[in-house]
PyMOL Python script that loads the backbone (N, CA, C, O; Angstrom):
from pymol import cmd

cmd.read_pdbstr("""\
ATOM      1  N   MET A   1      13.172  14.735  57.016  1.00  0.00           N
ATOM      2  CA  MET A   1      12.596  14.647  55.705  1.00  0.00           C
ATOM      3  C   MET A   1      11.651  13.457  55.659  1.00  0.00           C
ATOM      4  O   MET A   1      11.975  12.375  56.150  1.00  0.00           O
ATOM      5  N   ASN A   2      10.496  13.660  55.075  1.00  0.00           N
ATOM      6  CA  ASN A   2       9.510  12.602  54.894  1.00  0.00           C
ATOM      7  C   ASN A   2       9.454  12.217  53.424  1.00  0.00           C
ATOM      8  O   ASN A   2       9.898  12.973  52.559  1.00  0.00           O
ATOM      9  N   SER A   3       8.912  11.047  53.147  1.00  0.00           N
ATOM     10  CA  SER A   3       8.766  10.620  51.759  1.00  0.00           C
ATOM     11  C   SER A   3       7.447   9.889  51.579  1.00  0.00           C
ATOM     12  O   SER A   3       6.841   9.410  52.537  1.00  0.00           O
ATOM     13  N   VAL A   4       7.024   9.819  50.335  1.00  0.00           N
ATOM     14  CA  VAL A   4       5.792   9.110  49.971  1.00  0.00           C
ATOM     15  C   VAL A   4       6.174   7.979  49.037  1.00  0.00           C
ATOM     16  O   VAL A   4       6.883   8.193  48.054  1.00  0.00           O
ATOM     17  N   LEU A   5       5.714   6.787  49.334  1.00  0.00           N
ATOM     18  CA  LEU A   5       5.978   5.609  48.517  1.00  0.00           C
ATOM     19  C   LEU A   5       4.656   5.180  47.872  1.00  0.00           C
ATOM     20  O   LEU A   5       3.901   4.402  48.453  1.00  0.00           O
ATOM     21  N   PRO A   6       4.384   5.692  46.669  1.00  0.00           N
ATOM     22  CA  PRO A   6       3.114   5.335  46.028  1.00  0.00           C
ATOM     23  C   PRO A   6       3.146   3.909  45.506  1.00  0.00           C
ATOM     24  O   PRO A   6       4.194   3.388  45.124  1.00  0.00           O
ATOM     25  N   GLY A   7       1.998   3.309  45.501  1.00  0.00           N
ATOM     26  CA  GLY A   7       1.855   2.004  44.876  1.00  0.00           C
ATOM     27  C   GLY A   7       1.459   2.191  43.425  1.00  0.00           C
ATOM     28  O   GLY A   7       1.753   3.224  42.823  1.00  0.00           O
ATOM     29  N   ALA A   8       0.794   1.199  42.864  1.00  0.00           N
ATOM     30  CA  ALA A   8       0.336   1.286  41.481  1.00  0.00           C
ATOM     31  C   ALA A   8      -0.656   2.443  41.372  1.00  0.00           C
ATOM     32  O   ALA A   8      -1.699   2.461  42.027  1.00  0.00           O
ATOM     33  N   THR A   9      -0.303   3.394  40.536  1.00  0.00           N
ATOM     34  CA  THR A   9      -1.098   4.608  40.385  1.00  0.00           C
ATOM     35  C   THR A   9      -1.475   4.769  38.920  1.00  0.00           C
ATOM     36  O   THR A   9      -0.653   4.584  38.022  1.00  0.00           O
ATOM     37  N   ARG A  10      -2.750   5.121  38.699  1.00  0.00           N
ATOM     38  CA  ARG A  10      -3.245   5.284  37.333  1.00  0.00           C
ATOM     39  C   ARG A  10      -2.594   6.519  36.691  1.00  0.00           C
ATOM     40  O   ARG A  10      -2.970   7.657  36.973  1.00  0.00           O
ATOM     41  N   THR A  11      -1.624   6.264  35.833  1.00  0.00           N
ATOM     42  CA  THR A  11      -0.919   7.331  35.127  1.00  0.00           C
ATOM     43  C   THR A  11      -0.824   6.950  33.651  1.00  0.00           C
ATOM     44  O   THR A  11      -1.103   5.813  33.272  1.00  0.00           O
ATOM     45  N   GLU A  12      -0.429   7.910  32.832  1.00  0.00           N
ATOM     46  CA  GLU A  12      -0.223   7.618  31.417  1.00  0.00           C
ATOM     47  C   GLU A  12       0.866   6.563  31.236  1.00  0.00           C
ATOM     48  O   GLU A  12       0.762   5.704  30.361  1.00  0.00           O
ATOM     49  N   ALA A  13       1.894   6.626  32.052  1.00  0.00           N
ATOM     50  CA  ALA A  13       2.992   5.660  31.940  1.00  0.00           C
ATOM     51  C   ALA A  13       2.506   4.237  32.230  1.00  0.00           C
ATOM     52  O   ALA A  13       2.916   3.295  31.551  1.00  0.00           O
ATOM     53  N   LEU A  14       1.643   4.078  33.224  1.00  0.00           N
ATOM     54  CA  LEU A  14       1.116   2.744  33.534  1.00  0.00           C
ATOM     55  C   LEU A  14       0.249   2.252  32.384  1.00  0.00           C
ATOM     56  O   LEU A  14       0.363   1.100  31.965  1.00  0.00           O
ATOM     57  N   ALA A  15      -0.611   3.114  31.877  1.00  0.00           N
ATOM     58  CA  ALA A  15      -1.501   2.726  30.776  1.00  0.00           C
ATOM     59  C   ALA A  15      -0.715   2.368  29.520  1.00  0.00           C
ATOM     60  O   ALA A  15      -1.081   1.436  28.804  1.00  0.00           O
ATOM     61  N   ALA A  16       0.360   3.101  29.248  1.00  0.00           N
ATOM     62  CA  ALA A  16       1.155   2.852  28.044  1.00  0.00           C
ATOM     63  C   ALA A  16       2.052   1.632  28.195  1.00  0.00           C
ATOM     64  O   ALA A  16       2.427   1.007  27.203  1.00  0.00           O
ATOM     65  N   GLY A  17       2.397   1.290  29.435  1.00  0.00           N
ATOM     66  CA  GLY A  17       3.364   0.225  29.661  1.00  0.00           C
ATOM     67  C   GLY A  17       2.773  -1.134  29.948  1.00  0.00           C
ATOM     68  O   GLY A  17       3.494  -2.131  29.953  1.00  0.00           O
ATOM     69  N   GLN A  18       1.472  -1.196  30.186  1.00  0.00           N
ATOM     70  CA  GLN A  18       0.864  -2.466  30.569  1.00  0.00           C
ATOM     71  C   GLN A  18      -0.425  -2.691  29.767  1.00  0.00           C
ATOM     72  O   GLN A  18      -1.168  -1.744  29.508  1.00  0.00           O
ATOM     73  N   PRO A  19      -0.688  -3.930  29.379  1.00  0.00           N
ATOM     74  CA  PRO A  19      -1.968  -4.226  28.740  1.00  0.00           C
ATOM     75  C   PRO A  19      -3.119  -3.982  29.729  1.00  0.00           C
ATOM     76  O   PRO A  19      -2.926  -4.127  30.936  1.00  0.00           O
ATOM     77  N   PRO A  20      -4.295  -3.621  29.246  1.00  0.00           N
ATOM     78  CA  PRO A  20      -5.432  -3.367  30.145  1.00  0.00           C
ATOM     79  C   PRO A  20      -5.732  -4.520  31.097  1.00  0.00           C
ATOM     80  O   PRO A  20      -6.115  -4.286  32.243  1.00  0.00           O
ATOM     81  N   ALA A  21      -5.564  -5.750  30.644  1.00  0.00           N
ATOM     82  CA  ALA A  21      -5.838  -6.901  31.518  1.00  0.00           C
ATOM     83  C   ALA A  21      -4.888  -6.928  32.711  1.00  0.00           C
ATOM     84  O   ALA A  21      -5.289  -7.306  33.812  1.00  0.00           O
ATOM     85  N   VAL A  22      -3.643  -6.534  32.503  1.00  0.00           N
ATOM     86  CA  VAL A  22      -2.665  -6.507  33.596  1.00  0.00           C
ATOM     87  C   VAL A  22      -3.033  -5.404  34.585  1.00  0.00           C
ATOM     88  O   VAL A  22      -2.956  -5.608  35.797  1.00  0.00           O
ATOM     89  N   VAL A  23      -3.426  -4.253  34.085  1.00  0.00           N
ATOM     90  CA  VAL A  23      -3.835  -3.145  34.958  1.00  0.00           C
ATOM     91  C   VAL A  23      -5.041  -3.568  35.795  1.00  0.00           C
ATOM     92  O   VAL A  23      -5.097  -3.286  36.992  1.00  0.00           O
ATOM     93  N   THR A  24      -5.997  -4.238  35.174  1.00  0.00           N
ATOM     94  CA  THR A  24      -7.185  -4.730  35.898  1.00  0.00           C
ATOM     95  C   THR A  24      -6.777  -5.735  36.973  1.00  0.00           C
ATOM     96  O   THR A  24      -7.324  -5.720  38.076  1.00  0.00           O
ATOM     97  N   GLN A  25      -5.822  -6.605  36.658  1.00  0.00           N
ATOM     98  CA  GLN A  25      -5.358  -7.599  37.633  1.00  0.00           C
ATOM     99  C   GLN A  25      -4.654  -6.921  38.816  1.00  0.00           C
ATOM    100  O   GLN A  25      -4.852  -7.315  39.965  1.00  0.00           O
ATOM    101  N   ILE A  26      -3.850  -5.924  38.539  1.00  0.00           N
ATOM    102  CA  ILE A  26      -3.174  -5.189  39.617  1.00  0.00           C
ATOM    103  C   ILE A  26      -4.206  -4.547  40.538  1.00  0.00           C
ATOM    104  O   ILE A  26      -4.086  -4.623  41.761  1.00  0.00           O
ATOM    105  N   ALA A  27      -5.216  -3.918  39.952  1.00  0.00           N
ATOM    106  CA  ALA A  27      -6.263  -3.275  40.751  1.00  0.00           C
ATOM    107  C   ALA A  27      -7.009  -4.300  41.600  1.00  0.00           C
ATOM    108  O   ALA A  27      -7.344  -4.023  42.751  1.00  0.00           O
ATOM    109  N   ALA A  28      -7.270  -5.473  41.046  1.00  0.00           N
ATOM    110  CA  ALA A  28      -8.004  -6.517  41.774  1.00  0.00           C
ATOM    111  C   ALA A  28      -7.211  -7.047  42.963  1.00  0.00           C
ATOM    112  O   ALA A  28      -7.809  -7.500  43.940  1.00  0.00           O
ATOM    113  N   GLN A  29      -5.881  -7.001  42.907  1.00  0.00           N
ATOM    114  CA  GLN A  29      -5.046  -7.480  44.003  1.00  0.00           C
ATOM    115  C   GLN A  29      -4.980  -6.485  45.157  1.00  0.00           C
ATOM    116  O   GLN A  29      -4.630  -6.852  46.278  1.00  0.00           O
ATOM    117  N   ASN A  30      -5.312  -5.248  44.886  1.00  0.00           N
ATOM    118  CA  ASN A  30      -5.253  -4.200  45.900  1.00  0.00           C
ATOM    119  C   ASN A  30      -6.433  -4.354  46.859  1.00  0.00           C
ATOM    120  O   ASN A  30      -7.561  -4.538  46.401  1.00  0.00           O
ATOM    121  N   PRO A  31      -6.213  -4.286  48.165  1.00  0.00           N
ATOM    122  CA  PRO A  31      -7.316  -4.396  49.114  1.00  0.00           C
ATOM    123  C   PRO A  31      -8.436  -3.375  48.872  1.00  0.00           C
ATOM    124  O   PRO A  31      -9.589  -3.634  49.219  1.00  0.00           O
ATOM    125  N   LEU A  32      -8.112  -2.226  48.284  1.00  0.00           N
ATOM    126  CA  LEU A  32      -9.147  -1.236  47.961  1.00  0.00           C
ATOM    127  C   LEU A  32      -9.839  -1.543  46.641  1.00  0.00           C
ATOM    128  O   LEU A  32     -10.801  -0.870  46.270  1.00  0.00           O
ATOM    129  N   ARG A  33      -9.355  -2.552  45.935  1.00  0.00           N
ATOM    130  CA  ARG A  33      -9.900  -2.989  44.647  1.00  0.00           C
ATOM    131  C   ARG A  33      -9.866  -1.898  43.579  1.00  0.00           C
ATOM    132  O   ARG A  33     -10.750  -1.822  42.726  1.00  0.00           O
ATOM    133  N   ARG A  34      -8.840  -1.061  43.637  1.00  0.00           N
ATOM    134  CA  ARG A  34      -8.680  -0.024  42.626  1.00  0.00           C
ATOM    135  C   ARG A  34      -7.223   0.400  42.590  1.00  0.00           C
ATOM    136  O   ARG A  34      -6.463   0.152  43.526  1.00  0.00           O
ATOM    137  N   LEU A  35      -6.849   1.042  41.498  1.00  0.00           N
ATOM    138  CA  LEU A  35      -5.531   1.658  41.420  1.00  0.00           C
ATOM    139  C   LEU A  35      -5.586   2.985  42.154  1.00  0.00           C
ATOM    140  O   LEU A  35      -6.653   3.580  42.305  1.00  0.00           O
ATOM    141  N   GLY A  36      -4.450   3.435  42.601  1.00  0.00           N
ATOM    142  CA  GLY A  36      -4.379   4.768  43.157  1.00  0.00           C
ATOM    143  C   GLY A  36      -4.548   5.792  42.042  1.00  0.00           C
ATOM    144  O   GLY A  36      -4.278   5.509  40.874  1.00  0.00           O
ATOM    145  N   GLU A  37      -4.986   6.953  42.411  1.00  0.00           N
ATOM    146  CA  GLU A  37      -5.122   8.059  41.465  1.00  0.00           C
ATOM    147  C   GLU A  37      -4.053   9.093  41.804  1.00  0.00           C
ATOM    148  O   GLU A  37      -3.641   9.196  42.960  1.00  0.00           O
ATOM    149  N   PRO A  38      -3.605   9.850  40.825  1.00  0.00           N
ATOM    150  CA  PRO A  38      -2.614  10.891  41.116  1.00  0.00           C
ATOM    151  C   PRO A  38      -3.057  11.837  42.236  1.00  0.00           C
ATOM    152  O   PRO A  38      -2.230  12.286  43.029  1.00  0.00           O
ATOM    153  N   ASP A  39      -4.349  12.139  42.303  1.00  0.00           N
ATOM    154  CA  ASP A  39      -4.845  13.008  43.375  1.00  0.00           C
ATOM    155  C   ASP A  39      -4.681  12.382  44.760  1.00  0.00           C
ATOM    156  O   ASP A  39      -4.512  13.100  45.745  1.00  0.00           O
ATOM    157  N   ASP A  40      -4.729  11.047  44.844  1.00  0.00           N
ATOM    158  CA  ASP A  40      -4.506  10.376  46.131  1.00  0.00           C
ATOM    159  C   ASP A  40      -3.105  10.704  46.643  1.00  0.00           C
ATOM    160  O   ASP A  40      -2.917  11.030  47.816  1.00  0.00           O
ATOM    161  N   ILE A  41      -2.132  10.613  45.748  1.00  0.00           N
ATOM    162  CA  ILE A  41      -0.747  10.886  46.135  1.00  0.00           C
ATOM    163  C   ILE A  41      -0.560  12.369  46.429  1.00  0.00           C
ATOM    164  O   ILE A  41       0.118  12.740  47.387  1.00  0.00           O
ATOM    165  N   ALA A  42      -1.167  13.214  45.597  1.00  0.00           N
ATOM    166  CA  ALA A  42      -1.060  14.667  45.801  1.00  0.00           C
ATOM    167  C   ALA A  42      -1.623  15.077  47.156  1.00  0.00           C
ATOM    168  O   ALA A  42      -1.067  15.954  47.816  1.00  0.00           O
ATOM    169  N   ASP A  43      -2.715  14.455  47.574  1.00  0.00           N
ATOM    170  CA  ASP A  43      -3.301  14.778  48.891  1.00  0.00           C
ATOM    171  C   ASP A  43      -2.340  14.445  50.026  1.00  0.00           C
ATOM    172  O   ASP A  43      -2.240  15.198  50.995  1.00  0.00           O
ATOM    173  N   ILE A  44      -1.639  13.332  49.915  1.00  0.00           N
ATOM    174  CA  ILE A  44      -0.681  12.950  50.953  1.00  0.00           C
ATOM    175  C   ILE A  44       0.494  13.918  50.981  1.00  0.00           C
ATOM    176  O   ILE A  44       0.940  14.333  52.051  1.00  0.00           O
ATOM    177  N   VAL A  45       0.993  14.275  49.803  1.00  0.00           N
ATOM    178  CA  VAL A  45       2.096  15.231  49.731  1.00  0.00           C
ATOM    179  C   VAL A  45       1.667  16.575  50.310  1.00  0.00           C
ATOM    180  O   VAL A  45       2.424  17.206  51.048  1.00  0.00           O
ATOM    181  N   ALA A  46       0.457  17.012  49.977  1.00  0.00           N
ATOM    182  CA  ALA A  46      -0.046  18.286  50.516  1.00  0.00           C
ATOM    183  C   ALA A  46      -0.139  18.228  52.036  1.00  0.00           C
ATOM    184  O   ALA A  46       0.190  19.199  52.718  1.00  0.00           O
ATOM    185  N   PHE A  47      -0.584  17.095  52.567  1.00  0.00           N
ATOM    186  CA  PHE A  47      -0.644  16.951  54.023  1.00  0.00           C
ATOM    187  C   PHE A  47       0.753  17.056  54.630  1.00  0.00           C
ATOM    188  O   PHE A  47       0.957  17.773  55.610  1.00  0.00           O
ATOM    189  N   LEU A  48       1.715  16.338  54.044  1.00  0.00           N
ATOM    190  CA  LEU A  48       3.067  16.365  54.594  1.00  0.00           C
ATOM    191  C   LEU A  48       3.696  17.757  54.517  1.00  0.00           C
ATOM    192  O   LEU A  48       4.552  18.101  55.332  1.00  0.00           O
ATOM    193  N   ALA A  49       3.273  18.545  53.548  1.00  0.00           N
ATOM    194  CA  ALA A  49       3.799  19.904  53.399  1.00  0.00           C
ATOM    195  C   ALA A  49       3.060  20.915  54.277  1.00  0.00           C
ATOM    196  O   ALA A  49       3.465  22.074  54.363  1.00  0.00           O
ATOM    197  N   SER A  50       1.987  20.484  54.922  1.00  0.00           N
ATOM    198  CA  SER A  50       1.170  21.398  55.717  1.00  0.00           C
ATOM    199  C   SER A  50       1.635  21.448  57.177  1.00  0.00           C
ATOM    200  O   SER A  50       2.433  20.623  57.623  1.00  0.00           O
ATOM    201  N   ASP A  51       1.123  22.421  57.889  1.00  0.00           N
ATOM    202  CA  ASP A  51       1.423  22.534  59.320  1.00  0.00           C
ATOM    203  C   ASP A  51       0.881  21.351  60.109  1.00  0.00           C
ATOM    204  O   ASP A  51       1.380  21.051  61.193  1.00  0.00           O
ATOM    205  N   ALA A  52      -0.126  20.681  59.584  1.00  0.00           N
ATOM    206  CA  ALA A  52      -0.704  19.533  60.297  1.00  0.00           C
ATOM    207  C   ALA A  52       0.316  18.405  60.468  1.00  0.00           C
ATOM    208  O   ALA A  52       0.182  17.585  61.377  1.00  0.00           O
ATOM    209  N   ALA A  53       1.320  18.358  59.614  1.00  0.00           N
ATOM    210  CA  ALA A  53       2.342  17.307  59.685  1.00  0.00           C
ATOM    211  C   ALA A  53       3.651  17.815  60.274  1.00  0.00           C
ATOM    212  O   ALA A  53       4.698  17.194  60.088  1.00  0.00           O
ATOM    213  N   ARG A  54       3.600  18.928  60.977  1.00  0.00           N
ATOM    214  CA  ARG A  54       4.836  19.564  61.471  1.00  0.00           C
ATOM    215  C   ARG A  54       5.630  18.685  62.431  1.00  0.00           C
ATOM    216  O   ARG A  54       6.831  18.896  62.597  1.00  0.00           O
ATOM    217  N   SER A  55       5.000  17.719  63.059  1.00  0.00           N
ATOM    218  CA  SER A  55       5.722  16.859  64.002  1.00  0.00           C
ATOM    219  C   SER A  55       6.200  15.556  63.376  1.00  0.00           C
ATOM    220  O   SER A  55       6.874  14.765  64.037  1.00  0.00           O
ATOM    221  N   LEU A  56       5.864  15.323  62.126  1.00  0.00           N
ATOM    222  CA  LEU A  56       6.311  14.104  61.450  1.00  0.00           C
ATOM    223  C   LEU A  56       7.684  14.337  60.844  1.00  0.00           C
ATOM    224  O   LEU A  56       7.876  15.265  60.058  1.00  0.00           O
ATOM    225  N   THR A  57       8.616  13.508  61.204  1.00  0.00           N
ATOM    226  CA  THR A  57       9.964  13.612  60.635  1.00  0.00           C
ATOM    227  C   THR A  57      10.494  12.222  60.340  1.00  0.00           C
ATOM    228  O   THR A  57      10.280  11.284  61.108  1.00  0.00           O
ATOM    229  N   GLY A  58      11.180  12.102  59.230  1.00  0.00           N
ATOM    230  CA  GLY A  58      11.819  10.843  58.890  1.00  0.00           C
ATOM    231  C   GLY A  58      10.861   9.708  58.606  1.00  0.00           C
ATOM    232  O   GLY A  58      11.200   8.548  58.841  1.00  0.00           O
ATOM    233  N   GLN A  59       9.670  10.010  58.106  1.00  0.00           N
ATOM    234  CA  GLN A  59       8.680   8.978  57.867  1.00  0.00           C
ATOM    235  C   GLN A  59       8.525   8.691  56.381  1.00  0.00           C
ATOM    236  O   GLN A  59       8.655   9.586  55.546  1.00  0.00           O
ATOM    237  N   THR A  60       8.252   7.455  56.068  1.00  0.00           N
ATOM    238  CA  THR A  60       7.863   7.068  54.712  1.00  0.00           C
ATOM    239  C   THR A  60       6.403   6.663  54.776  1.00  0.00           C
ATOM    240  O   THR A  60       6.034   5.731  55.491  1.00  0.00           O
ATOM    241  N   VAL A  61       5.581   7.367  54.027  1.00  0.00           N
ATOM    242  CA  VAL A  61       4.153   7.079  53.993  1.00  0.00           C
ATOM    243  C   VAL A  61       3.914   6.133  52.817  1.00  0.00           C
ATOM    244  O   VAL A  61       4.138   6.499  51.663  1.00  0.00           O
ATOM    245  N   HIS A  62       3.463   4.926  53.115  1.00  0.00           N
ATOM    246  CA  HIS A  62       3.161   3.941  52.089  1.00  0.00           C
ATOM    247  C   HIS A  62       1.758   4.225  51.559  1.00  0.00           C
ATOM    248  O   HIS A  62       0.772   4.095  52.284  1.00  0.00           O
ATOM    249  N   ALA A  63       1.683   4.609  50.299  1.00  0.00           N
ATOM    250  CA  ALA A  63       0.415   5.009  49.703  1.00  0.00           C
ATOM    251  C   ALA A  63       0.031   4.027  48.596  1.00  0.00           C
ATOM    252  O   ALA A  63      -0.252   4.427  47.467  1.00  0.00           O
ATOM    253  N   GLY A  64       0.026   2.772  48.927  1.00  0.00           N
ATOM    254  CA  GLY A  64      -0.283   1.740  47.951  1.00  0.00           C
ATOM    255  C   GLY A  64      -1.653   1.125  48.146  1.00  0.00           C
ATOM    256  O   GLY A  64      -1.962   0.101  47.536  1.00  0.00           O
ATOM    257  N   GLY A  65      -2.471   1.721  48.976  1.00  0.00           N
ATOM    258  CA  GLY A  65      -3.804   1.165  49.207  1.00  0.00           C
ATOM    259  C   GLY A  65      -3.775  -0.181  49.910  1.00  0.00           C
ATOM    260  O   GLY A  65      -4.759  -0.920  49.863  1.00  0.00           O
ATOM    261  N   GLY A  66      -2.682  -0.510  50.551  1.00  0.00           N
ATOM    262  CA  GLY A  66      -2.566  -1.767  51.276  1.00  0.00           C
ATOM    263  C   GLY A  66      -1.897  -2.878  50.494  1.00  0.00           C
ATOM    264  O   GLY A  66      -1.666  -3.957  51.039  1.00  0.00           O
ATOM    265  N   LEU A  67      -1.576  -2.640  49.219  1.00  0.00           N
ATOM    266  CA  LEU A  67      -0.961  -3.687  48.406  1.00  0.00           C
ATOM    267  C   LEU A  67       0.518  -3.833  48.703  1.00  0.00           C
ATOM    268  O   LEU A  67       1.035  -4.950  48.680  1.00  0.00           O
ATOM    269  N   PHE A  68       1.216  -2.743  48.980  1.00  0.00           N
ATOM    270  CA  PHE A  68       2.662  -2.788  49.207  1.00  0.00           C
ATOM    271  C   PHE A  68       2.990  -2.492  50.641  1.00  0.00           C
ATOM    272  O   PHE A  68       4.161  -2.485  51.018  1.00  0.00           O
TER     273      PHE A  68
END
""", "prot")
cmd.dss("prot")
cmd.show_as("cartoon", "prot")
cmd.util.cbc("prot")
cmd.orient("prot")
């Protein structure tokens, strides 16, 4: 079984739970200088579910853009 460990991702929950200045600060700390998008995580999950990842087992994919 594989898993995906997303970092700070732009979601309604993040927007509702944090002031905009905090969200901007989190994005600035990320080496990619942005928050992850839900599609970023979905692409990784789709890859892991595809035949292209058939040899990957027991892996955790860190999808935090380098922050985590």
